[in-house]
LORO-588676 format. One record per residue (C-alpha): residue in three letters; z, x, y. Coordinates in steps of 0.1 Angstrom, whole numbers, plus 5000, padded with zeros to 4 digits. Layout:
ALAZXY
...
This chain:
UNK509708197116
UNK511607897111
UNK513707697143
UNK515607427134
UNK517907237159
UNK519706927164
UNK521706747193
UNK523606407194
UNK526306197215
UNK528706257191
UNK530406477174
UNK529206517139
UNK528706787107
UNK525606907126
UNK526007217107
UNK525507107070
UNK522206897090
UNK520707207102
UNK521607397068
UNK519407137048
UNK516607147080
UNK516207587075
UNK516307527038
UNK513307297044
UNK511407587067
UNK512607877040
UNK508607937038
UNK508408047073
UNK510808327068
UNK512908497040
UNK514408797056
UNK517608637074
UNK519008317083
UNK521308197113
UNK523207877123
UNK524907807160
UNK527207517165
UNK527807397197
UNK531207217200
UNK531607117240
UNK530507457246
UNK532307647222
UNK529907817202
UNK530707907163
UNK528008097147
UNK527008277112
UNK524108497105
UNK523208737077
UNK520008867059
UNK519108697028
UNK517708317020
UNK519508037036
UNK521707977005
UNK522808327003
UNK524008327039
UNK525607987037
UNK528207887012
UNK530207597016
UNK533007787028
UNK530807937058
UNK529507597066
UNK532907437070
UNK533907727094
UNK531207617120
UNK532707267120
UNK531906967135
UNK529906967170
UNK527106767189
UNK524407067189
UNK523307317166
UNK520507577166
UNK519307777134
UNK516407997126
UNK515008177093
UNK513208507098
UNK510808727086
UNK509809067097
UNK507909347095
UNK509109697084
UNK510309787117
UNK512309437121
UNK513809347092
UNK517509467097
UNK520309237101
UNK521009317138
UNK517809127141
UNK519108797126
UNK518708497151
UNK519708287169
UNK521108527192
UNK524108417213
UNK524608527249
UNK527608557274
UNK526308577308
UNK527808477344
UNK526408117342
UNK528008047310
UNK526408087276
UNK523508057253
UNK521908067218
UNK518108147213
UNK515908107183
UNK512308217185
UNK509208187164
UNK505708397170
UNK505308707192
UNK504908857228
UNK501909047231
UNK503809187269
UNK506909287252
UNK507209667252
UNK505809617287
UNK508709357295
UNK511109627278
UNK510009917293
UNK510409747329
UNK514209587321
UNK515209927307
UNK514510087340
UNK516609857357
UNK519209927333
UNK519609707308
UNK520409797269
UNK518709627240
UNK520809637207
UNK517509497187
UNK513709467188
UNK513609127183
UNK511608907210
UNK514608667210
UNK517108947230
UNK514108997257
UNK513808617264
UNK517308567266
UNK517508867293
UNK514608757312
UNK516008397314
UNK519708497319
UNK517908707349
UNK516008357360
UNK519708167358
UNK521208397385
UNK519208207409
UNK517807907392
UNK519607547393
UNK519307467358
UNK518707637328
UNK515407417323
UNK514307557355
UNK515007967343
UNK513307877311
UNK510207747332
UNK510408047354
UNK510608317321
UNK507408137310
UNK505508297337
UNK506508657324
UNK505508587287
UNK502408627270
UNK501808577233
UNK502208337207
UNK505908197207
UNK507907867205
UNK511707887211
UNK514907677217
UNK517507787242
UNK520607627237
UNK523107597265
UNK526407417269
UNK525307087276
UNK521507107267
UNK518707207244
UNK515307347263
UNK512207367233
UNK509407537248
UNK505807597233
UNK503407867246
UNK500407757268
UNK498007807239
UNK499907637216
UNK500007917189
UNK502507787166
UNK503507437163
UNK506807277170
UNK508006897170
UNK510506677173
UNK512006347158
UNK515006097155
UNK517505967131
UNK518905657130
UNK522405767144
UNK520405867178
UNK520406207169
UNK517506407179
UNK515906697156
UNK514106967167
UNK511507197140
UNK509107387136
UNK507107167107
UNK507406817103
UNK508506857068
UNK512206987079
UNK512506647098
UNK511906467070
UNK514806657051
UNK517406537073
UNK516506177076
UNK514506217110
UNK511706027122
UNK508906217134
UNK508006137169
UNK505406397182
UNK504506737187
UNK505006957217
UNK501807007236
UNK500907347246
UNK502507457274
UNK505407227278
UNK509307237279
UNK511106957265
UNK514706917277
UNK517406737254
UNK520706627270
UNK523006367268
UNK521006187298
UNK517906187271
UNK514906347269
UNK513006517298
UNK509606657297
UNK508206947322
UNK504707047321
UNK504207297349
UNK503007547321
UNK500307257304
UNK496807247308
UNK496207617319
UNK495207817294
UNK492907707264
UNK494407557234
UNK494507777204
UNK496407657178
UNK496707937148
UNK494207847118
UNK496408027095
UNK499207777098
UNK496607507082
UNK495607787052
UNK498907977044
UNK502107907065
UNK502707557068
UNK503807357039
UNK501207107025
UNK503706817034
UNK503906907070
UNK501406747096
UNK500306957124
UNK498506817157
UNK498106497137
UNK496406637111
UNK498006677073
UNK498007057060
UNK497206937026
UNK494306757040
UNK493407017062
UNK493507267030
UNK492007057007
UNK489007057031
UNK488507407031
UNK488307406993
UNK485207166996
UNK483407387022
UNK484407646998
UNK482407506971
UNK479407426994
UNK479207757001
UNK479707936972
UNK478607726941
UNK479007886905
UNK478607746869
UNK482007726856
UNK484307566831
UNK487407516852
UNK489107546890
UNK492207716891
UNK494607746924
UNK496808046929
UNK500407846932
UNK501407736962
UNK499107756989
UNK495907766970
UNK496907486954
UNK495407216972
UNK492107396983
UNK491407416943
UNK491807076939
UNK489407046970
UNK487007276950
UNK487307106923
UNK486506736936
UNK483506866957
UNK481707066925
UNK482606846899
UNK484307116879
UNK487607016861
UNK490807126879
UNK493507316857
UNK496707416862
UNK496007786850
UNK499107966864
UNK502707896867
UNK505008066894
UNK508208166890
UNK510007906914
UNK512708166923
UNK510708426940
UNK509608426979
UNK506308466992
UNK504708776987
UNK502608807021
UNK505408787041
UNK507509027020
UNK508109317040
UNK506209657027
UNK503909687000
UNK506009796974
UNK508209506977
UNK505109306976
UNK503609446942
UNK507309426927
UNK507209056937
UNK503708986919
UNK504409146890
UNK507008886880
UNK505708596900
UNK503208456883
UNK501908426846
UNK498708256830
UNK498307896815
UNK496408066781
UNK495307696769
UNK493607626808
UNK491508016809
UNK491108116772
UNK487308156768
UNK486607986801
UNK484508046826
UNK487508016856
UNK487007976895
UNK489908126913
UNK490907986946
UNK493408186965
UNK494608087001
UNK493608417015
UNK493108767009
UNK494509007035
UNK495509347022
UNK494309266984
UNK497609336967
UNK497909026944
UNK494208996933
UNK493409246911
UNK496709176895
UNK495808826890
UNK492808866881
UNK494109096852
UNK496708816840
UNK493608586836
UNK491608846819
UNK494108966794
UNK494808536788
UNK490708516775
UNK489608406807
UNK485608476801
UNK484408526834
UNK486508486867
UNK485208416902
UNK487308446933
UNK487008226964
UNK489208256993
UNK489807917013
UNK490008137043
UNK487408407057
UNK487408767054
UNK490508907075
UNK489109167095
UNK491509207127
UNK495309257134
UNK497508957147
UNK499409017176
UNK501008667175
UNK503508657148
UNK501508677115
UNK502409027095
UNK498609197099
UNK499709487116
UNK496609727113
UNK493209727106
UNK493509997079
UNK495709767057
UNK493009497059
UNK490609507027
UNK487909357039
UNK487609617068
UNK487309887042
UNK484909757017
UNK482009517012
UNK481909206986
UNK480409406962
UNK483009666963
UNK486209396967
UNK484209226937
UNK484609556920
UNK488309626929
UNK489409276918
UNK487209276885
UNK486008946891
UNK482308826883
UNK481608716921
UNK483608686954
UNK483208416982
UNK485108357017
UNK485208037038
UNK482808067062
UNK483908167096
UNK481907827109
UNK484207617088
UNK487307707092
UNK487707557125
UNK486607227108
UNK489807217089
UNK492107007112
UNK489306767122
UNK490206417128
UNK493506557145
UNK494506637181
UNK494007037181
UNK491207127209
UNK490907497201
UNK491707757176
UNK493008137171
UNK490708277152
UNK491008597159
UNK492408787126
UNK488608667117
UNK486408757144
UNK488208947169
UNK488008687196
UNK491708727210
UNK493208437235
UNK495108707254
UNK495109047262
UNK496409227233
UNK498509527230
UNK496709857225
UNK498010147206
UNK498010497222
UNK498810857209
UNK502110787206
UNK501910487175
UNK505110317188
UNK504410357228
UNK502109997234
UNK500209957271
UNK498409597278
UNK494509627276
UNK492309347286
UNK490409147260
UNK486909237262
């Protein structure tokens, strides 16, 4: 999921700026999009299922009008949360005023919190964390002297990997969880407007200059009086940036914790070449996230790099598409081989990751049919062995191919001559030179930084279990 927000002292066409920002974040979510414009406390909003350009026509953007603040969101959801009603931002009217909220990530204690609030008489209309967080904030706002203090108190109740932005009539309040699972940053435009985004590439899209990332646990408050930082929740928990941001989620032109994503991915490819060398004629990357890793593999190994697969640019990311059938349908029309690159060649095929294994067999078959003599598959991520509870759609071990098959078995399933994964000890080196002090690698090693939800006999009933 991706968040984009803007605030300035003068009324401008902020909806247009948010539209371009969301376009830059489209890779983070393709289920729905939404924008809320704040015009001196009057909120005008539109959201719907679909891509940014499908949800917002010129007419719809014009109806949002000018304002001095705006908040936008792009979303991807699991099968249980993809309905239109879960589109964000969510706009809330409460006794102390109005607010809008947009989120990224996932709470691990959401079921317990929702059950508690439902027993107090609250009724929920969505299955999203955004509505749940908004309820906790509005409850705290009844006694808190300001919206930022209400958010500060609410953070005591929240556990998991999250970032969110709350827009009140006068302020933007930006939050990053104490572990810092997901990135969020801000920049400044020449006209003095501040811009908040899930990734730095979105700042570039509207001409904003990157200032800095939020620290884990930090709250930043943007208002007409400037910027205020609240660090009551900082340095209370070990940093655990989701390493999947470097491997897959983020755009290669983004910078996270002072490390360029492109450099991190090339570094992954170089580690792969050292760990799993092979004699071959060409290195090919799977577009788009595997391209930089393929370059790194080629440079380290000395094997020439080639463009062996062409991506249909009008097809979204298959990993975040909800549902296995949808993923498979998209794979069929997403990629096509470049015959001259692979015919008669020993090919090293570098993909960003192998999660469910949906795409691998299909891509290898494409290369085989195009005349590849050998195919050696390399993953720039370690093998996925555990579910993710912090916002990546890896729900169950049953769907993870590496949980159910050995390396040799997977090689046979994919019809490859060899298969190699990035060594676990190398994955935390991807961001070397940056500011990050620790990573979440739970999907690879099962070491969760927080307590995790544990499924009971009823698969929709969760309880919190300590991480042993």
